[in-house]
C-alpha positions as CSV (number, residue, x, y, z in Angstrom):
1,M,66.1,-60.1,5.1
2,L,65.0,-63.6,5.6
3,L,66.4,-65.5,8.4
4,R,66.4,-69.2,8.3
5,F,67.4,-71.9,11.5
6,Q,68.7,-75.6,10.9
7,D,68.5,-78.0,13.5
8,G,70.0,-81.6,13.1
9,A,66.3,-82.9,13.9
10,F,64.9,-81.1,10.9
11,Q,66.2,-81.8,7.2
12,D,65.1,-78.5,5.9
13,P,65.7,-75.2,7.5
14,F,62.9,-73.3,9.0
15,L,62.1,-69.5,9.1
16,A,62.6,-67.4,12.4
17,R,58.9,-67.1,12.9
18,H,58.7,-70.6,13.8
19,V,61.4,-70.2,16.5
20,S,60.6,-68.8,19.9
21,D,61.6,-65.7,21.3
22,G,64.3,-67.0,23.4
23,T,66.1,-68.5,20.6
24,I,65.8,-65.4,18.8
25,K,67.0,-63.3,21.5
26,M,69.9,-65.6,22.3
27,F,71.1,-65.4,18.4
28,A,70.7,-61.3,18.8
29,Y,73.0,-61.7,21.9
30,L,75.6,-63.8,20.3
31,I,75.6,-61.6,17.4
32,L,75.9,-58.7,19.3
33,L,79.0,-60.4,21.4
34,H,80.8,-61.2,18.5
35,D,80.8,-58.1,16.5
36,P,84.1,-57.4,15.1
37,K,84.0,-54.0,16.7
38,P,82.6,-54.3,20.0
39,Y,81.1,-51.8,21.9
40,P,83.2,-50.3,25.2
41,L,80.6,-50.6,27.2
42,L,77.6,-53.3,26.9
43,C,74.5,-52.9,29.4
44,V,71.8,-55.5,29.3
45,E,69.0,-55.9,31.6
46,E,67.7,-59.0,32.9
47,P,69.1,-61.1,30.0
48,E,67.1,-64.5,32.0
49,N,64.2,-63.1,30.3
50,Q,62.4,-66.0,27.9
51,L,65.7,-67.9,28.1
52,Y,65.7,-71.4,29.1
53,P,67.6,-71.4,32.4
54,R,70.1,-74.0,31.3
55,L,71.4,-71.4,28.4
56,L,72.1,-68.8,30.9
57,T,75.5,-70.5,32.1
58,E,76.5,-70.4,28.3
59,L,75.2,-66.7,27.9
60,A,77.2,-65.7,31.4
61,E,80.6,-67.3,29.8
62,E,79.4,-65.5,26.0
63,F,79.5,-61.9,28.4
64,R,82.6,-63.0,30.1
65,E,84.6,-63.5,26.9
66,Y,83.4,-59.9,25.5
67,A,84.8,-58.5,28.8
68,N,88.2,-60.5,28.3
69,R,88.5,-59.1,25.1
70,G,88.4,-55.6,26.2
71,G,84.9,-54.5,26.5
72,Q,82.9,-53.9,29.6
73,V,79.4,-55.5,30.4
74,F,77.1,-54.3,32.9
75,I,74.3,-56.9,33.6
76,S,71.3,-56.3,35.8
77,T,69.4,-59.5,36.8
78,H,67.2,-61.4,39.2
79,S,68.1,-64.8,38.1
80,P,69.4,-67.3,40.5
81,D,70.8,-69.3,37.5
82,F,72.5,-66.8,35.9
83,L,74.1,-65.4,38.9
84,N,75.2,-69.5,39.6
85,A,77.5,-68.6,36.5
86,T,79.1,-65.7,38.0
87,E,82.8,-65.6,39.2
88,L,83.1,-63.9,43.0
89,D,85.0,-60.7,41.5
90,E,81.9,-60.3,38.8
91,V,79.3,-59.6,41.1
92,F,77.7,-56.2,42.9
93,W,74.6,-55.2,44.5
94,L,72.8,-52.2,45.3
95,V,71.7,-51.8,49.0
96,K,69.2,-48.4,49.4
97,D,69.4,-47.0,52.9
98,Q,67.7,-43.8,53.8
99,G,67.4,-42.4,50.2
100,Y,71.0,-43.3,49.3
101,T,72.1,-46.0,47.2
102,A,75.5,-47.9,47.9
103,I,77.3,-50.6,45.9
104,R,78.7,-53.6,47.5
105,R,80.9,-56.2,46.0
106,A,80.9,-60.1,46.9
107,K,84.5,-60.4,47.0
108,D,84.6,-57.5,49.9
109,D,82.1,-60.2,52.0
110,P,84.1,-62.0,54.2
111,Q,81.1,-65.0,54.2
112,I,80.6,-64.9,50.5
113,K,83.8,-65.2,49.6
114,S,84.3,-68.2,52.0
115,Y,81.4,-70.1,50.8
116,M,82.7,-69.6,47.2
117,D,85.9,-70.5,48.0
118,E,84.5,-73.7,49.1
119,G,82.7,-74.3,46.2
120,D,79.1,-72.8,46.7
121,Q,77.2,-70.8,43.6
122,M,76.5,-67.3,43.7
123,G,73.0,-67.6,42.6
124,Y,72.2,-70.2,45.8
125,L,74.2,-67.7,48.5
126,W,71.3,-64.8,47.0
127,K,68.3,-67.0,47.6
128,Q,69.4,-68.0,50.9
129,G,69.8,-64.3,52.0
130,F,73.6,-63.7,52.1
131,F,73.6,-60.5,49.8
132,E,72.7,-58.1,53.0
133,G,70.6,-54.9,51.9
134,A,69.5,-56.7,48.2
135,D,66.2,-57.7,49.6
136,P,64.1,-54.9,50.9
137,R,62.1,-55.7,54.0
């Protein structure tokens, strides 16, 4: 199989080996997310790896559209940029306490909900420490 990419700045397409790992990764995500027979559950770990940060908003929207078409999407991330593209009811985090793990929902936290209602973004709130228990001390 030969994969060639066409960019508006170039007259002739070029081979996949001449594009970045991030381009290949984004291309693979788009193929997966637009499969005519979507998987019922899609799990993705750290989609931000090797991707240009501005692409993360578009990728989050693609995951959301996939979920709206009926698939479930589970994503683990450490990227405030990716979190900034999420909505309040889409974010959960894990808290470990005395050997047990609990799941917290962002929409159940009144302070996070209030900030989001006022137009703040999830990633900024996380960086500021509003996700109680998310960062081990």
